[in-house]
mmCIF file of the N, C-alpha and C atoms, coordinates in Angstrom:
data_MODEL
# 
_entry.id   MODEL 
# 
loop_
_atom_site.group_PDB 
_atom_site.id 
_atom_site.type_symbol 
_atom_site.label_atom_id 
_atom_site.label_alt_id 
_atom_site.label_comp_id 
_atom_site.label_asym_id 
_atom_site.label_entity_id 
_atom_site.label_seq_id 
_atom_site.pdbx_PDB_ins_code 
_atom_site.Cartn_x 
_atom_site.Cartn_y 
_atom_site.Cartn_z 
_atom_site.occupancy 
_atom_site.B_iso_or_equiv 
_atom_site.pdbx_formal_charge 
_atom_site.auth_seq_id 
_atom_site.auth_comp_id 
_atom_site.auth_asym_id 
_atom_site.auth_atom_id 
_atom_site.pdbx_PDB_model_num 
ATOM 1   N N  . UNK A 1 1  ? -23.911 -77.047  -42.924 1.00 0.00 ? 1  UNK A N  1 
ATOM 2   C CA . UNK A 1 1  ? -23.824 -78.189  -41.609 1.00 0.00 ? 1  UNK A CA 1 
ATOM 3   C C  . UNK A 1 1  ? -24.237 -79.237  -42.019 1.00 0.00 ? 1  UNK A C  1 
ATOM 4   N N  . UNK A 1 2  ? -23.482 -80.318  -41.541 1.00 0.00 ? 2  UNK A N  1 
ATOM 5   C CA . UNK A 1 2  ? -23.973 -81.737  -41.969 1.00 0.00 ? 2  UNK A CA 1 
ATOM 6   C C  . UNK A 1 2  ? -24.434 -82.238  -40.603 1.00 0.00 ? 2  UNK A C  1 
ATOM 7   N N  . UNK A 1 3  ? -25.408 -83.213  -40.802 1.00 0.00 ? 3  UNK A N  1 
ATOM 8   C CA . UNK A 1 3  ? -26.214 -83.637  -39.829 1.00 0.00 ? 3  UNK A CA 1 
ATOM 9   C C  . UNK A 1 3  ? -25.587 -85.295  -39.979 1.00 0.00 ? 3  UNK A C  1 
ATOM 10  N N  . UNK A 1 4  ? -25.133 -85.966  -38.609 1.00 0.00 ? 4  UNK A N  1 
ATOM 11  C CA . UNK A 1 4  ? -24.760 -87.043  -38.622 1.00 0.00 ? 4  UNK A CA 1 
ATOM 12  C C  . UNK A 1 4  ? -25.273 -87.854  -37.193 1.00 0.00 ? 4  UNK A C  1 
ATOM 13  N N  . UNK A 1 5  ? -25.719 -89.029  -37.610 1.00 0.00 ? 5  UNK A N  1 
ATOM 14  C CA . UNK A 1 5  ? -26.359 -89.985  -36.467 1.00 0.00 ? 5  UNK A CA 1 
ATOM 15  C C  . UNK A 1 5  ? -25.617 -91.244  -36.080 1.00 0.00 ? 5  UNK A C  1 
ATOM 16  N N  . UNK A 1 6  ? -24.830 -91.097  -34.999 1.00 0.00 ? 6  UNK A N  1 
ATOM 17  C CA . UNK A 1 6  ? -24.031 -92.425  -34.587 1.00 0.00 ? 6  UNK A CA 1 
ATOM 18  C C  . UNK A 1 6  ? -25.111 -93.332  -33.988 1.00 0.00 ? 6  UNK A C  1 
ATOM 19  N N  . UNK A 1 7  ? -25.222 -94.436  -34.621 1.00 0.00 ? 7  UNK A N  1 
ATOM 20  C CA . UNK A 1 7  ? -26.102 -95.683  -34.031 1.00 0.00 ? 7  UNK A CA 1 
ATOM 21  C C  . UNK A 1 7  ? -25.214 -96.772  -33.645 1.00 0.00 ? 7  UNK A C  1 
ATOM 22  N N  . UNK A 1 8  ? -25.146 -96.673  -32.297 1.00 0.00 ? 8  UNK A N  1 
ATOM 23  C CA . UNK A 1 8  ? -24.153 -97.377  -31.381 1.00 0.00 ? 8  UNK A CA 1 
ATOM 24  C C  . UNK A 1 8  ? -24.980 -98.819  -30.815 1.00 0.00 ? 8  UNK A C  1 
ATOM 25  N N  . UNK A 1 9  ? -26.045 -99.141  -31.385 1.00 0.00 ? 9  UNK A N  1 
ATOM 26  C CA . UNK A 1 9  ? -26.788 -100.460 -30.951 1.00 0.00 ? 9  UNK A CA 1 
ATOM 27  C C  . UNK A 1 9  ? -25.749 -101.531 -30.719 1.00 0.00 ? 9  UNK A C  1 
ATOM 28  N N  . UNK A 1 10 ? -24.954 -101.700 -31.540 1.00 0.00 ? 10 UNK A N  1 
ATOM 29  C CA . UNK A 1 10 ? -23.813 -102.992 -31.859 1.00 0.00 ? 10 UNK A CA 1 
ATOM 30  C C  . UNK A 1 10 ? -22.455 -102.626 -30.888 1.00 0.00 ? 10 UNK A C  1 
ATOM 31  N N  . UNK A 1 11 ? -22.276 -101.539 -30.363 1.00 0.00 ? 11 UNK A N  1 
ATOM 32  C CA . UNK A 1 11 ? -21.234 -101.148 -29.794 1.00 0.00 ? 11 UNK A CA 1 
ATOM 33  C C  . UNK A 1 11 ? -21.175 -101.202 -28.121 1.00 0.00 ? 11 UNK A C  1 
ATOM 34  N N  . UNK A 1 12 ? -20.540 -102.229 -27.697 1.00 0.00 ? 12 UNK A N  1 
ATOM 35  C CA . UNK A 1 12 ? -20.764 -102.565 -26.311 1.00 0.00 ? 12 UNK A CA 1 
ATOM 36  C C  . UNK A 1 12 ? -19.453 -101.947 -25.422 1.00 0.00 ? 12 UNK A C  1 
ATOM 37  N N  . UNK A 1 13 ? -18.334 -101.501 -26.300 1.00 0.00 ? 13 UNK A N  1 
ATOM 38  C CA . UNK A 1 13 ? -17.554 -100.877 -25.431 1.00 0.00 ? 13 UNK A CA 1 
ATOM 39  C C  . UNK A 1 13 ? -16.753 -99.731  -26.371 1.00 0.00 ? 13 UNK A C  1 
ATOM 40  N N  . UNK A 1 14 ? -16.483 -98.676  -25.781 1.00 0.00 ? 14 UNK A N  1 
ATOM 41  C CA . UNK A 1 14 ? -16.037 -97.409  -26.312 1.00 0.00 ? 14 UNK A CA 1 
ATOM 42  C C  . UNK A 1 14 ? -14.725 -97.039  -25.373 1.00 0.00 ? 14 UNK A C  1 
ATOM 43  N N  . UNK A 1 15 ? -13.664 -96.547  -25.966 1.00 0.00 ? 15 UNK A N  1 
ATOM 44  C CA . UNK A 1 15 ? -12.550 -95.917  -25.320 1.00 0.00 ? 15 UNK A CA 1 
ATOM 45  C C  . UNK A 1 15 ? -12.421 -94.635  -25.700 1.00 0.00 ? 15 UNK A C  1 
ATOM 46  N N  . UNK A 1 16 ? -11.106 -93.923  -25.269 1.00 0.00 ? 16 UNK A N  1 
ATOM 47  C CA . UNK A 1 16 ? -11.163 -92.588  -25.950 1.00 0.00 ? 16 UNK A CA 1 
ATOM 48  C C  . UNK A 1 16 ? -11.082 -92.230  -27.001 1.00 0.00 ? 16 UNK A C  1 
ATOM 49  N N  . UNK A 1 17 ? -10.648 -93.163  -27.916 1.00 0.00 ? 17 UNK A N  1 
ATOM 50  C CA . UNK A 1 17 ? -10.475 -92.932  -29.285 1.00 0.00 ? 17 UNK A CA 1 
ATOM 51  C C  . UNK A 1 17 ? -12.076 -92.736  -29.965 1.00 0.00 ? 17 UNK A C  1 
ATOM 52  N N  . UNK A 1 18 ? -13.180 -93.271  -29.372 1.00 0.00 ? 18 UNK A N  1 
ATOM 53  C CA . UNK A 1 18 ? -14.529 -93.325  -29.676 1.00 0.00 ? 18 UNK A CA 1 
ATOM 54  C C  . UNK A 1 18 ? -14.869 -91.803  -29.193 1.00 0.00 ? 18 UNK A C  1 
ATOM 55  N N  . UNK A 1 19 ? -14.619 -91.326  -27.923 1.00 0.00 ? 19 UNK A N  1 
ATOM 56  C CA . UNK A 1 19 ? -14.997 -90.059  -27.550 1.00 0.00 ? 19 UNK A CA 1 
ATOM 57  C C  . UNK A 1 19 ? -14.564 -89.031  -28.739 1.00 0.00 ? 19 UNK A C  1 
ATOM 58  N N  . UNK A 1 20 ? -13.265 -89.154  -29.018 1.00 0.00 ? 20 UNK A N  1 
ATOM 59  C CA . UNK A 1 20 ? -12.798 -88.167  -29.902 1.00 0.00 ? 20 UNK A CA 1 
ATOM 60  C C  . UNK A 1 20 ? -13.588 -88.112  -31.205 1.00 0.00 ? 20 UNK A C  1 
ATOM 61  N N  . UNK A 1 21 ? -13.678 -89.314  -31.576 1.00 0.00 ? 21 UNK A N  1 
ATOM 62  C CA . UNK A 1 21 ? -14.502 -89.350  -32.950 1.00 0.00 ? 21 UNK A CA 1 
ATOM 63  C C  . UNK A 1 21 ? -15.834 -88.856  -32.801 1.00 0.00 ? 21 UNK A C  1 
ATOM 64  N N  . UNK A 1 22 ? -16.728 -89.054  -31.490 1.00 0.00 ? 22 UNK A N  1 
ATOM 65  C CA . UNK A 1 22 ? -17.917 -88.320  -31.477 1.00 0.00 ? 22 UNK A CA 1 
ATOM 66  C C  . UNK A 1 22 ? -17.942 -87.070  -31.352 1.00 0.00 ? 22 UNK A C  1 
ATOM 67  N N  . UNK A 1 23 ? -16.871 -86.423  -30.561 1.00 0.00 ? 23 UNK A N  1 
ATOM 68  C CA . UNK A 1 23 ? -16.674 -85.122  -30.271 1.00 0.00 ? 23 UNK A CA 1 
ATOM 69  C C  . UNK A 1 23 ? -15.948 -84.126  -31.103 1.00 0.00 ? 23 UNK A C  1 
ATOM 70  N N  . UNK A 1 24 ? -15.506 -84.902  -32.317 1.00 0.00 ? 24 UNK A N  1 
ATOM 71  C CA . UNK A 1 24 ? -14.782 -84.017  -33.455 1.00 0.00 ? 24 UNK A CA 1 
ATOM 72  C C  . UNK A 1 24 ? -15.705 -82.923  -33.960 1.00 0.00 ? 24 UNK A C  1 
ATOM 73  N N  . UNK A 1 25 ? -15.163 -81.776  -33.997 1.00 0.00 ? 25 UNK A N  1 
ATOM 74  C CA . UNK A 1 25 ? -16.244 -80.680  -34.335 1.00 0.00 ? 25 UNK A CA 1 
ATOM 75  C C  . UNK A 1 25 ? -16.445 -80.295  -35.736 1.00 0.00 ? 25 UNK A C  1 
ATOM 76  N N  . UNK A 1 26 ? -15.551 -81.005  -36.603 1.00 0.00 ? 26 UNK A N  1 
ATOM 77  C CA . UNK A 1 26 ? -15.562 -80.802  -38.065 1.00 0.00 ? 26 UNK A CA 1 
ATOM 78  C C  . UNK A 1 26 ? -15.279 -81.920  -38.857 1.00 0.00 ? 26 UNK A C  1 
ATOM 79  N N  . UNK A 1 27 ? -15.872 -81.917  -40.022 1.00 0.00 ? 27 UNK A N  1 
ATOM 80  C CA . UNK A 1 27 ? -15.563 -83.295  -40.869 1.00 0.00 ? 27 UNK A CA 1 
ATOM 81  C C  . UNK A 1 27 ? -14.217 -82.838  -41.484 1.00 0.00 ? 27 UNK A C  1 
ATOM 82  N N  . UNK A 1 28 ? -13.752 -83.727  -42.625 1.00 0.00 ? 28 UNK A N  1 
ATOM 83  C CA . UNK A 1 28 ? -12.461 -83.582  -43.238 1.00 0.00 ? 28 UNK A CA 1 
ATOM 84  C C  . UNK A 1 28 ? -12.680 -82.231  -44.097 1.00 0.00 ? 28 UNK A C  1 
ATOM 85  N N  . UNK A 1 29 ? -13.672 -81.860  -44.737 1.00 0.00 ? 29 UNK A N  1 
ATOM 86  C CA . UNK A 1 29 ? -13.603 -80.677  -45.513 1.00 0.00 ? 29 UNK A CA 1 
ATOM 87  C C  . UNK A 1 29 ? -13.702 -79.317  -44.781 1.00 0.00 ? 29 UNK A C  1 
ATOM 88  N N  . UNK A 1 30 ? -13.463 -79.464  -43.279 1.00 0.00 ? 30 UNK A N  1 
ATOM 89  C CA . UNK A 1 30 ? -13.951 -78.135  -42.510 1.00 0.00 ? 30 UNK A CA 1 
ATOM 90  C C  . UNK A 1 30 ? -15.204 -77.593  -42.178 1.00 0.00 ? 30 UNK A C  1 
ATOM 91  N N  . UNK A 1 31 ? -16.245 -78.413  -42.654 1.00 0.00 ? 31 UNK A N  1 
ATOM 92  C CA . UNK A 1 31 ? -17.326 -78.054  -42.601 1.00 0.00 ? 31 UNK A CA 1 
ATOM 93  C C  . UNK A 1 31 ? -18.028 -78.393  -40.894 1.00 0.00 ? 31 UNK A C  1 
ATOM 94  N N  . UNK A 1 32 ? -18.605 -77.565  -40.308 1.00 0.00 ? 32 UNK A N  1 
ATOM 95  C CA . UNK A 1 32 ? -19.470 -78.048  -39.111 1.00 0.00 ? 32 UNK A CA 1 
ATOM 96  C C  . UNK A 1 32 ? -20.267 -79.089  -39.274 1.00 0.00 ? 32 UNK A C  1 
ATOM 97  N N  . UNK A 1 33 ? -20.363 -79.978  -38.383 1.00 0.00 ? 33 UNK A N  1 
ATOM 98  C CA . UNK A 1 33 ? -21.554 -80.971  -38.264 1.00 0.00 ? 33 UNK A CA 1 
ATOM 99  C C  . UNK A 1 33 ? -22.350 -81.122  -36.958 1.00 0.00 ? 33 UNK A C  1 
ATOM 100 N N  . UNK A 1 34 ? -23.639 -81.326  -37.157 1.00 0.00 ? 34 UNK A N  1 
ATOM 101 C CA . UNK A 1 34 ? -24.216 -81.456  -35.967 1.00 0.00 ? 34 UNK A CA 1 
ATOM 102 C C  . UNK A 1 34 ? -24.538 -83.279  -35.884 1.00 0.00 ? 34 UNK A C  1 
ATOM 103 N N  . UNK A 1 35 ? -24.118 -83.741  -34.521 1.00 0.00 ? 35 UNK A N  1 
ATOM 104 C CA . UNK A 1 35 ? -24.276 -85.230  -34.409 1.00 0.00 ? 35 UNK A CA 1 
ATOM 105 C C  . UNK A 1 35 ? -25.286 -85.398  -33.614 1.00 0.00 ? 35 UNK A C  1 
ATOM 106 N N  . UNK A 1 36 ? -25.785 -86.736  -33.457 1.00 0.00 ? 36 UNK A N  1 
ATOM 107 C CA . UNK A 1 36 ? -26.688 -87.244  -32.387 1.00 0.00 ? 36 UNK A CA 1 
ATOM 108 C C  . UNK A 1 36 ? -26.074 -88.756  -32.187 1.00 0.00 ? 36 UNK A C  1 
ATOM 109 N N  . UNK A 1 37 ? -26.457 -89.362  -30.945 1.00 0.00 ? 37 UNK A N  1 
ATOM 110 C CA . UNK A 1 37 ? -26.127 -90.766  -30.691 1.00 0.00 ? 37 UNK A CA 1 
ATOM 111 C C  . UNK A 1 37 ? -27.250 -91.472  -30.312 1.00 0.00 ? 37 UNK A C  1 
ATOM 112 N N  . UNK A 1 38 ? -27.349 -92.543  -30.831 1.00 0.00 ? 38 UNK A N  1 
ATOM 113 C CA . UNK A 1 38 ? -28.427 -93.396  -30.394 1.00 0.00 ? 38 UNK A CA 1 
ATOM 114 C C  . UNK A 1 38 ? -28.066 -94.927  -29.991 1.00 0.00 ? 38 UNK A C  1 
ATOM 115 N N  . UNK A 1 39 ? -28.943 -95.667  -29.213 1.00 0.00 ? 39 UNK A N  1 
ATOM 116 C CA . UNK A 1 39 ? -28.505 -96.853  -29.086 1.00 0.00 ? 39 UNK A CA 1 
ATOM 117 C C  . UNK A 1 39 ? -27.504 -97.337  -28.030 1.00 0.00 ? 39 UNK A C  1 
ATOM 118 N N  . UNK A 1 40 ? -27.326 -96.306  -27.169 1.00 0.00 ? 40 UNK A N  1 
ATOM 119 C CA . UNK A 1 40 ? -25.965 -96.503  -26.232 1.00 0.00 ? 40 UNK A CA 1 
ATOM 120 C C  . UNK A 1 40 ? -26.178 -97.583  -25.181 1.00 0.00 ? 40 UNK A C  1 
ATOM 121 N N  . UNK A 1 41 ? -25.200 -98.357  -25.029 1.00 0.00 ? 41 UNK A N  1 
ATOM 122 C CA . UNK A 1 41 ? -25.179 -99.386  -24.082 1.00 0.00 ? 41 UNK A CA 1 
ATOM 123 C C  . UNK A 1 41 ? -24.537 -98.946  -22.910 1.00 0.00 ? 41 UNK A C  1 
ATOM 124 N N  . UNK A 1 42 ? -24.352 -99.671  -21.626 1.00 0.00 ? 42 UNK A N  1 
ATOM 125 C CA . UNK A 1 42 ? -24.045 -99.037  -20.281 1.00 0.00 ? 42 UNK A CA 1 
ATOM 126 C C  . UNK A 1 42 ? -22.667 -98.724  -20.299 1.00 0.00 ? 42 UNK A C  1 
ATOM 127 N N  . UNK A 1 43 ? -21.705 -99.422  -20.910 1.00 0.00 ? 43 UNK A N  1 
ATOM 128 C CA . UNK A 1 43 ? -20.356 -99.042  -20.815 1.00 0.00 ? 43 UNK A CA 1 
ATOM 129 C C  . UNK A 1 43 ? -20.178 -97.623  -21.601 1.00 0.00 ? 43 UNK A C  1 
ATOM 130 N N  . UNK A 1 44 ? -20.436 -97.578  -22.755 1.00 0.00 ? 44 UNK A N  1 
ATOM 131 C CA . UNK A 1 44 ? -20.105 -96.416  -23.565 1.00 0.00 ? 44 UNK A CA 1 
ATOM 132 C C  . UNK A 1 44 ? -21.046 -95.176  -23.215 1.00 0.00 ? 44 UNK A C  1 
ATOM 133 N N  . UNK A 1 45 ? -22.110 -95.378  -22.588 1.00 0.00 ? 45 UNK A N  1 
ATOM 134 C CA . UNK A 1 45 ? -22.866 -94.139  -21.725 1.00 0.00 ? 45 UNK A CA 1 
ATOM 135 C C  . UNK A 1 45 ? -22.101 -93.837  -20.857 1.00 0.00 ? 45 UNK A C  1 
ATOM 136 N N  . UNK A 1 46 ? -21.708 -94.850  -19.875 1.00 0.00 ? 46 UNK A N  1 
ATOM 137 C CA . UNK A 1 46 ? -20.850 -94.440  -18.504 1.00 0.00 ? 46 UNK A CA 1 
ATOM 138 C C  . UNK A 1 46 ? -19.641 -93.725  -19.092 1.00 0.00 ? 46 UNK A C  1 
ATOM 139 N N  . UNK A 1 47 ? -19.144 -94.083  -20.131 1.00 0.00 ? 47 UNK A N  1 
ATOM 140 C CA . UNK A 1 47 ? -17.590 -93.294  -20.361 1.00 0.00 ? 47 UNK A CA 1 
ATOM 141 C C  . UNK A 1 47 ? -18.321 -91.876  -20.819 1.00 0.00 ? 47 UNK A C  1 
ATOM 142 N N  . UNK A 1 48 ? -19.079 -91.779  -21.607 1.00 0.00 ? 48 UNK A N  1 
ATOM 143 C CA . UNK A 1 48 ? -19.663 -90.324  -22.052 1.00 0.00 ? 48 UNK A CA 1 
ATOM 144 C C  . UNK A 1 48 ? -20.010 -89.583  -20.783 1.00 0.00 ? 48 UNK A C  1 
ATOM 145 N N  . UNK A 1 49 ? -20.493 -90.076  -19.826 1.00 0.00 ? 49 UNK A N  1 
ATOM 146 C CA . UNK A 1 49 ? -20.921 -89.294  -18.785 1.00 0.00 ? 49 UNK A CA 1 
ATOM 147 C C  . UNK A 1 49 ? -19.766 -88.893  -17.834 1.00 0.00 ? 49 UNK A C  1 
ATOM 148 N N  . UNK A 1 50 ? -18.793 -89.919  -17.753 1.00 0.00 ? 50 UNK A N  1 
ATOM 149 C CA . UNK A 1 50 ? -17.513 -89.721  -16.884 1.00 0.00 ? 50 UNK A CA 1 
ATOM 150 C C  . UNK A 1 50 ? -16.977 -88.562  -17.637 1.00 0.00 ? 50 UNK A C  1 
ATOM 151 N N  . UNK A 1 51 ? -16.722 -88.543  -19.019 1.00 0.00 ? 51 UNK A N  1 
ATOM 152 C CA . UNK A 1 51 ? -15.809 -87.491  -19.672 1.00 0.00 ? 51 UNK A CA 1 
ATOM 153 C C  . UNK A 1 51 ? -16.724 -86.284  -19.481 1.00 0.00 ? 51 UNK A C  1 
ATOM 154 N N  . UNK A 1 52 ? -17.843 -86.125  -19.578 1.00 0.00 ? 52 UNK A N  1 
ATOM 155 C CA . UNK A 1 52 ? -18.813 -84.789  -19.565 1.00 0.00 ? 52 UNK A CA 1 
ATOM 156 C C  . UNK A 1 52 ? -18.585 -84.427  -18.086 1.00 0.00 ? 52 UNK A C  1 
ATOM 157 N N  . UNK A 1 53 ? -18.521 -85.403  -16.972 1.00 0.00 ? 53 UNK A N  1 
ATOM 158 C CA . UNK A 1 53 ? -18.334 -84.745  -15.594 1.00 0.00 ? 53 UNK A CA 1 
ATOM 159 C C  . UNK A 1 53 ? -16.796 -84.330  -15.523 1.00 0.00 ? 53 UNK A C  1 
ATOM 160 N N  . UNK A 1 54 ? -15.933 -84.902  -15.979 1.00 0.00 ? 54 UNK A N  1 
ATOM 161 C CA . UNK A 1 54 ? -14.510 -84.382  -15.990 1.00 0.00 ? 54 UNK A CA 1 
ATOM 162 C C  . UNK A 1 54 ? -14.098 -83.258  -16.750 1.00 0.00 ? 54 UNK A C  1 
ATOM 163 N N  . UNK A 1 55 ? -14.542 -83.183  -17.866 1.00 0.00 ? 55 UNK A N  1 
ATOM 164 C CA . UNK A 1 55 ? -14.398 -81.970  -18.696 1.00 0.00 ? 55 UNK A CA 1 
ATOM 165 C C  . UNK A 1 55 ? -15.778 -81.605  -19.366 1.00 0.00 ? 55 UNK A C  1 
ATOM 166 N N  . UNK A 1 56 ? -16.727 -80.638  -18.859 1.00 0.00 ? 56 UNK A N  1 
ATOM 167 C CA . UNK A 1 56 ? -17.889 -80.725  -19.452 1.00 0.00 ? 56 UNK A CA 1 
ATOM 168 C C  . UNK A 1 56 ? -17.876 -79.708  -20.880 1.00 0.00 ? 56 UNK A C  1 
ATOM 169 N N  . UNK A 1 57 ? -16.912 -78.816  -20.935 1.00 0.00 ? 57 UNK A N  1 
ATOM 170 C CA . UNK A 1 57 ? -16.762 -78.078  -22.163 1.00 0.00 ? 57 UNK A CA 1 
ATOM 171 C C  . UNK A 1 57 ? -16.207 -78.927  -23.418 1.00 0.00 ? 57 UNK A C  1 
ATOM 172 N N  . UNK A 1 58 ? -15.382 -79.612  -23.214 1.00 0.00 ? 58 UNK A N  1 
ATOM 173 C CA . UNK A 1 58 ? -14.954 -80.362  -24.177 1.00 0.00 ? 58 UNK A CA 1 
ATOM 174 C C  . UNK A 1 58 ? -15.991 -81.599  -24.386 1.00 0.00 ? 58 UNK A C  1 
ATOM 175 N N  . UNK A 1 59 ? -16.430 -82.223  -23.632 1.00 0.00 ? 59 UNK A N  1 
ATOM 176 C CA . UNK A 1 59 ? -17.403 -83.462  -23.743 1.00 0.00 ? 59 UNK A CA 1 
ATOM 177 C C  . UNK A 1 59 ? -18.831 -83.179  -23.592 1.00 0.00 ? 59 UNK A C  1 
ATOM 178 N N  . UNK A 1 60 ? -19.149 -82.019  -24.143 1.00 0.00 ? 60 UNK A N  1 
ATOM 179 C CA . UNK A 1 60 ? -20.671 -81.565  -23.997 1.00 0.00 ? 60 UNK A CA 1 
ATOM 180 C C  . UNK A 1 60 ? -21.832 -82.393  -24.364 1.00 0.00 ? 60 UNK A C  1 
ATOM 181 N N  . UNK A 1 61 ? -22.301 -83.006  -23.717 1.00 0.00 ? 61 UNK A N  1 
ATOM 182 C CA . UNK A 1 61 ? -23.393 -84.023  -24.028 1.00 0.00 ? 61 UNK A CA 1 
ATOM 183 C C  . UNK A 1 61 ? -24.581 -83.269  -24.956 1.00 0.00 ? 61 UNK A C  1 
ATOM 184 N N  . UNK A 1 62 ? -24.667 -82.184  -24.555 1.00 0.00 ? 62 UNK A N  1 
ATOM 185 C CA . UNK A 1 62 ? -25.767 -81.674  -25.283 1.00 0.00 ? 62 UNK A CA 1 
ATOM 186 C C  . UNK A 1 62 ? -25.540 -81.618  -26.654 1.00 0.00 ? 62 UNK A C  1 
ATOM 187 N N  . UNK A 1 63 ? -24.424 -81.679  -27.264 1.00 0.00 ? 63 UNK A N  1 
ATOM 188 C CA . UNK A 1 63 ? -23.974 -81.873  -28.558 1.00 0.00 ? 63 UNK A CA 1 
ATOM 189 C C  . UNK A 1 63 ? -24.362 -83.114  -29.271 1.00 0.00 ? 63 UNK A C  1 
ATOM 190 N N  . UNK A 1 64 ? -24.577 -84.393  -28.584 1.00 0.00 ? 64 UNK A N  1 
ATOM 191 C CA . UNK A 1 64 ? -24.669 -85.526  -29.058 1.00 0.00 ? 64 UNK A CA 1 
ATOM 192 C C  . UNK A 1 64 ? -26.362 -85.957  -28.583 1.00 0.00 ? 64 UNK A C  1 
ATOM 193 N N  . UNK A 1 65 ? -26.511 -85.693  -27.410 1.00 0.00 ? 65 UNK A N  1 
ATOM 194 C CA . UNK A 1 65 ? -28.027 -86.199  -26.922 1.00 0.00 ? 65 UNK A CA 1 
ATOM 195 C C  . UNK A 1 65 ? -28.987 -85.313  -26.801 1.00 0.00 ? 65 UNK A C  1 
ATOM 196 N N  . UNK A 1 66 ? -30.002 -85.365  -27.796 1.00 0.00 ? 66 UNK A N  1 
ATOM 197 C CA . UNK A 1 66 ? -31.158 -84.367  -27.678 1.00 0.00 ? 66 UNK A CA 1 
ATOM 198 C C  . UNK A 1 66 ? -31.966 -84.409  -26.225 1.00 0.00 ? 66 UNK A C  1 
ATOM 199 N N  . UNK A 1 67 ? -32.231 -82.870  -25.910 1.00 0.00 ? 67 UNK A N  1 
ATOM 200 C CA . UNK A 1 67 ? -32.883 -82.956  -24.539 1.00 0.00 ? 67 UNK A CA 1 
ATOM 201 C C  . UNK A 1 67 ? -31.865 -82.671  -23.509 1.00 0.00 ? 67 UNK A C  1 
ATOM 202 N N  . UNK A 1 68 ? -30.646 -82.728  -23.689 1.00 0.00 ? 68 UNK A N  1 
ATOM 203 C CA . UNK A 1 68 ? -29.661 -82.334  -22.637 1.00 0.00 ? 68 UNK A CA 1 
ATOM 204 C C  . UNK A 1 68 ? -29.455 -80.821  -22.669 1.00 0.00 ? 68 UNK A C  1 
ATOM 205 N N  . UNK A 1 69 ? -29.461 -80.103  -21.664 1.00 0.00 ? 69 UNK A N  1 
ATOM 206 C CA . UNK A 1 69 ? -29.222 -78.656  -21.845 1.00 0.00 ? 69 UNK A CA 1 
ATOM 207 C C  . UNK A 1 69 ? -27.456 -78.720  -22.019 1.00 0.00 ? 69 UNK A C  1 
ATOM 208 N N  . UNK A 1 70 ? -27.092 -77.526  -22.719 1.00 0.00 ? 70 UNK A N  1 
ATOM 209 C CA . UNK A 1 70 ? -25.791 -77.209  -22.672 1.00 0.00 ? 70 UNK A CA 1 
ATOM 210 C C  . UNK A 1 70 ? -25.109 -77.160  -21.522 1.00 0.00 ? 70 UNK A C  1 
ATOM 211 N N  . UNK A 1 71 ? -23.743 -77.583  -21.593 1.00 0.00 ? 71 UNK A N  1 
ATOM 212 C CA . UNK A 1 71 ? -23.027 -77.717  -20.162 1.00 0.00 ? 71 UNK A CA 1 
ATOM 213 C C  . UNK A 1 71 ? -23.099 -76.369  -19.328 1.00 0.00 ? 71 UNK A C  1 
ATOM 214 N N  . UNK A 1 72 ? -22.945 -75.156  -20.078 1.00 0.00 ? 72 UNK A N  1 
ATOM 215 C CA . UNK A 1 72 ? -22.926 -73.976  -19.348 1.00 0.00 ? 72 UNK A CA 1 
ATOM 216 C C  . UNK A 1 72 ? -24.311 -73.416  -18.680 1.00 0.00 ? 72 UNK A C  1 
ATOM 217 N N  . UNK A 1 73 ? -25.387 -74.304  -18.898 1.00 0.00 ? 73 UNK A N  1 
ATOM 218 C CA . UNK A 1 73 ? -26.668 -73.958  -18.452 1.00 0.00 ? 73 UNK A CA 1 
ATOM 219 C C  . UNK A 1 73 ? -26.988 -75.275  -17.432 1.00 0.00 ? 73 UNK A C  1 
ATOM 220 N N  . UNK A 1 74 ? -26.176 -76.171  -17.238 1.00 0.00 ? 74 UNK A N  1 
ATOM 221 C CA . UNK A 1 74 ? -26.318 -77.232  -16.063 1.00 0.00 ? 74 UNK A CA 1 
ATOM 222 C C  . UNK A 1 74 ? -25.669 -76.605  -14.747 1.00 0.00 ? 74 UNK A C  1 
ATOM 223 N N  . UNK A 1 75 ? -26.627 -77.339  -13.657 1.00 0.00 ? 75 UNK A N  1 
ATOM 224 C CA . UNK A 1 75 ? -25.934 -76.857  -12.337 1.00 0.00 ? 75 UNK A CA 1 
ATOM 225 C C  . UNK A 1 75 ? -24.806 -77.584  -12.116 1.00 0.00 ? 75 UNK A C  1 
# 
């Protein structure tokens, strides 16, 4: 497993391509990775929350943000 931390301090805008990049479950070699996101600004955070609300199994915030329970354990 590979650990990856996305530092988004200088990212003020994100679109669907950014979501797919953050939630891609494998690296190019096919190994699973564990990722975390730091430095979220308002717009990228809003996009992540909206995506998780619309499709929580695909955009499971517990995969990126420490302390967030998995989608199947949230009310």
